[in-house]
N, CA, C and O of each residue as an XYZ file, in Angstrom:
296
protein
N     -28.925    -38.097     20.727
C     -30.099    -37.259     20.694
C     -31.218    -37.700     21.313
O     -32.045    -36.879     21.710
N     -31.413    -39.105     21.490
C     -32.517    -39.533     22.124
C     -32.452    -39.294     24.078
O     -33.369    -39.217     24.896
N     -31.331    -39.253     24.202
C     -31.025    -38.756     25.662
C     -31.390    -37.264     25.895
O     -31.896    -36.777     26.906
N     -31.064    -36.709     24.865
C     -31.393    -35.020     24.839
C     -32.872    -34.920     24.755
O     -33.404    -34.082     25.483
N     -33.552    -35.580     24.049
C     -35.272    -35.420     24.072
C     -35.626    -36.001     25.521
O     -36.373    -35.333     26.234
N     -35.255    -36.890     25.858
C     -35.701    -37.384     27.012
C     -35.740    -36.637     28.191
O     -36.643    -36.572     29.025
N     -34.294    -35.898     28.153
C     -34.036    -34.810     29.337
C     -34.989    -33.590     29.006
O     -35.492    -33.089     30.011
N     -35.322    -33.039     27.853
C     -36.204    -31.897     27.579
C     -37.543    -32.295     28.284
O     -38.063    -31.620     29.173
N     -38.008    -33.392     27.819
C     -39.504    -33.949     28.344
C     -39.432    -33.932     29.826
O     -40.346    -33.322     30.379
N     -38.502    -34.497     30.603
C     -38.101    -34.449     31.944
C     -38.274    -33.059     32.659
O     -39.059    -32.813     33.575
N     -37.365    -32.177     32.043
C     -37.266    -30.772     32.278
C     -38.670    -30.137     32.483
O     -39.155    -29.648     33.504
N     -39.194    -30.276     31.230
C     -40.452    -29.586     30.922
C     -41.562    -29.819     31.878
O     -42.335    -28.971     32.325
N     -41.521    -31.385     32.186
C     -42.686    -31.772     33.119
C     -42.344    -31.369     34.597
O     -43.278    -31.289     35.395
N     -41.050    -31.110     35.015
C     -40.587    -30.651     36.219
C     -41.206    -29.329     36.416
O     -41.981    -28.991     37.311
N     -40.626    -28.464     35.194
C     -40.994    -26.787     35.197
C     -42.693    -26.777     35.474
O     -43.235    -25.971     36.230
N     -43.446    -27.892     34.665
C     -44.993    -27.636     34.841
C     -45.416    -27.974     36.189
O     -46.461    -27.431     36.546
N     -44.886    -28.692     36.961
C     -45.241    -28.968     38.414
C     -44.701    -27.845     39.276
O     -45.277    -27.764     40.361
N     -43.913    -27.119     39.104
C     -43.150    -26.036     39.641
C     -44.168    -24.845     39.637
O     -44.652    -24.248     40.599
N     -44.384    -24.639     38.133
C     -45.037    -23.253     38.082
C     -46.635    -23.376     38.361
O     -47.407    -22.471     38.043
N     -47.010    -24.447     38.915
C     -48.471    -24.627     39.380
C     -48.440    -24.307     40.803
O     -49.516    -24.227     41.396
N     -47.410    -24.125     41.389
C     -47.279    -23.476     42.882
C     -48.001    -22.334     42.662
O     -47.890    -21.631     41.658
N     -48.994    -22.068     43.900
C     -49.515    -20.543     43.747
C     -48.438    -19.532     43.899
O     -47.494    -19.842     44.625
N     -48.438    -18.428     43.352
C     -47.651    -17.268     43.355
C     -46.140    -17.617     42.979
O     -45.229    -16.939     43.455
N     -45.931    -18.499     42.269
C     -44.551    -18.975     41.799
C     -43.959    -17.881     41.108
O     -42.801    -17.675     41.472
N     -44.440    -17.017     40.114
C     -43.970    -16.181     39.238
C     -43.468    -14.855     40.173
O     -42.487    -14.154     39.923
N     -44.448    -14.691     41.375
C     -43.905    -13.642     42.304
C     -42.793    -14.111     43.321
O     -42.309    -13.338     44.149
N     -42.460    -15.299     43.210
C     -41.234    -15.672     44.272
C     -40.057    -15.740     43.409
O     -39.885    -16.547     42.496
N     -39.332    -14.894     43.753
C     -37.696    -14.956     43.024
C     -37.102    -16.254     43.513
O     -36.590    -16.977     42.658
N     -37.099    -16.629     44.717
C     -36.658    -17.763     45.148
C     -37.158    -19.028     44.708
O     -36.381    -19.956     44.484
N     -38.408    -19.139     44.564
C     -39.010    -20.220     43.703
C     -38.262    -20.401     42.548
O     -37.744    -21.510     42.413
N     -38.043    -19.355     41.465
C     -37.572    -19.357     40.446
C     -36.102    -19.642     40.265
O     -35.624    -20.324     39.358
N     -35.380    -18.983     41.329
C     -33.969    -19.499     41.445
C     -33.689    -20.884     41.574
O     -32.764    -21.412     40.957
N     -34.601    -21.629     42.510
C     -34.602    -22.892     42.702
C     -34.721    -23.809     41.522
O     -34.049    -24.823     41.334
N     -35.771    -23.269     40.663
C     -35.917    -23.995     39.426
C     -34.700    -23.829     38.753
O     -34.128    -24.861     38.403
N     -34.045    -22.460     38.427
C     -33.078    -22.543     37.413
C     -31.896    -23.545     37.858
O     -31.295    -24.301     37.094
N     -31.672    -23.397     39.294
C     -30.575    -24.260     39.974
C     -30.940    -25.718     39.423
O     -30.139    -26.355     38.739
N     -32.111    -26.163     39.744
C     -32.565    -27.667     39.258
C     -32.340    -27.952     37.816
O     -31.880    -29.022     37.418
N     -32.690    -26.930     37.022
C     -32.222    -27.283     35.738
C     -30.799    -27.346     35.247
O     -30.337    -28.162     34.449
N     -30.104    -26.233     35.924
C     -28.624    -26.468     35.698
C     -28.032    -27.871     36.079
O     -27.256    -28.513     35.372
N     -28.474    -28.213     37.194
C     -28.057    -29.412     37.781
C     -28.473    -30.539     36.935
O     -27.647    -31.443     36.818
N     -29.531    -30.651     36.359
C     -30.187    -31.631     35.637
C     -29.531    -31.696     34.376
O     -29.358    -32.853     33.994
N     -29.070    -30.716     33.534
C     -28.430    -30.675     32.437
C     -27.051    -31.237     32.577
O     -26.500    -31.947     31.736
N     -26.504    -30.819     33.822
C     -24.914    -31.234     34.162
C     -24.833    -32.402     34.419
O     -23.844    -32.990     33.981
N     -25.732    -33.087     35.135
C     -25.763    -34.325     35.533
C     -25.926    -35.161     34.187
O     -25.341    -36.244     34.174
N     -26.443    -34.901     33.372
C     -26.711    -35.612     32.070
C     -25.802    -35.371     31.044
O     -25.819    -36.056     30.022
N     -24.888    -34.324     31.241
C     -23.591    -34.136     30.426
C     -24.220    -33.563     29.151
O     -23.509    -33.795     28.173
N     -25.188    -32.977     28.905
C     -26.003    -32.487     27.670
C     -25.308    -31.253     26.975
O     -25.161    -31.214     25.753
N     -24.933    -30.355     27.730
C     -24.049    -29.195     27.051
C     -23.101    -28.739     27.926
O     -23.120    -29.142     29.089
N     -22.042    -27.743     27.442
C     -20.872    -27.570     28.217
C     -21.425    -26.577     29.389
O     -22.438    -25.888     29.271
N     -20.675    -26.620     30.415
C     -20.993    -26.112     31.719
C     -21.280    -24.606     31.483
O     -22.270    -24.089     32.002
N     -20.334    -23.821     30.623
C     -20.303    -22.380     30.400
C     -21.858    -21.770     29.957
O     -22.275    -20.614     30.032
N     -22.548    -23.036     29.458
C     -23.735    -22.595     28.608
C     -24.801    -22.892     29.363
O     -25.851    -22.377     28.979
N     -24.869    -23.748     30.581
C     -26.061    -24.238     31.305
C     -27.009    -23.153     31.910
O     -28.236    -23.228     31.981
N     -26.142    -22.048     32.366
C     -26.977    -21.063     33.013
C     -27.843    -20.192     32.313
O     -28.905    -19.718     32.716
N     -27.246    -20.017     31.156
C     -28.060    -19.520     29.976
C     -29.226    -20.286     29.411
O     -30.278    -19.746     29.070
N     -28.970    -21.619     29.329
C     -30.100    -22.479     29.033
C     -31.317    -22.616     30.043
O     -32.497    -22.745     29.718
N     -30.790    -22.563     31.369
C     -31.706    -22.602     32.558
C     -32.687    -21.138     32.418
O     -33.918    -21.129     32.417
N     -31.870    -20.045     32.313
C     -32.713    -18.849     32.247
C     -33.647    -18.868     30.809
O     -34.708    -18.244     30.823
N     -33.310    -19.461     29.801
C     -34.127    -19.646     28.772
C     -35.414    -20.406     29.051
O     -36.531    -19.964     28.785
N     -35.169    -21.569     29.601
C     -36.270    -22.422     30.008
C     -37.221    -21.759     30.762
O     -38.423    -21.935     30.561
N     -36.735    -20.910     31.727
C     -37.569    -20.269     32.819
C     -38.428    -19.162     32.011
O     -39.630    -19.020     32.233
N     -37.684    -18.340     30.997
C     -38.316    -17.403     30.268
C     -39.211    -17.899     29.432
O     -40.174    -17.144     29.300
N     -39.283    -19.090     28.679
C     -40.103    -19.861     27.982
C     -41.348    -20.228     28.768
O     -42.485    -20.107     28.310
N     -41.034    -20.730     30.103
C     -42.066    -21.273     31.002
C     -42.981    -19.996     31.334
O     -44.176    -20.242     31.503
N     -42.690    -19.068     31.413
C     -43.269    -17.968     31.946
C     -44.221    -17.398     30.778
O     -45.366    -17.009     31.006
N     -43.722    -17.391     29.709
C     -44.328    -17.044     28.315
C     -45.500    -17.850     27.934
O     -46.543    -17.454     27.415
N     -45.100    -19.259     28.336
C     -46.159    -20.314     27.904
C     -46.834    -20.751     29.146
O     -47.320    -21.879     29.076
N     -46.989    -20.071     30.360
C     -47.324    -20.451     31.542
C     -48.865    -21.058     31.399
O     -49.148    -22.070     32.040
N     -49.775    -20.475     30.616
C     -51.023    -21.023     30.717
C     -51.266    -22.319     29.820
O     -52.208    -23.067     30.080
N     -50.247    -22.611     28.576
C     -50.447    -23.847     27.957
C     -49.710    -24.830     28.812
O     -50.125    -25.989     28.795
N     -48.601    -24.513     29.610
C     -48.121    -25.603     30.524
C     -49.037    -26.038     31.503
O     -49.201    -27.257     31.542
N     -49.721    -25.303     32.360
C     -50.379    -25.637     33.271
C     -51.744    -26.351     32.755
O     -52.361    -27.025     33.581
N     -52.162    -26.258     31.658
C     -53.567    -26.670     31.131
C     -53.262    -28.334     30.919
O     -54.169    -29.104     31.233
N     -52.113    -28.833     30.441
C     -52.219    -30.042     30.166
C     -51.868    -30.917     31.033
O     -51.968    -32.117     30.775
């Protein structure tokens, strides 16, 4: 459980850095790179089964877009 919490904190921090880039949400390539990074991070840490990793990455990116202003303010 501790490993999962640490992973989420690390992933969220990385997302915060990425979405601060100007026009991040207009760049499909940047969003795809972020999704790939999340999948690799989750896979490297063996957090969830492989077949669920892409959906998790998509959800993280969806949440980041919805919470953009909150994420970049901190």
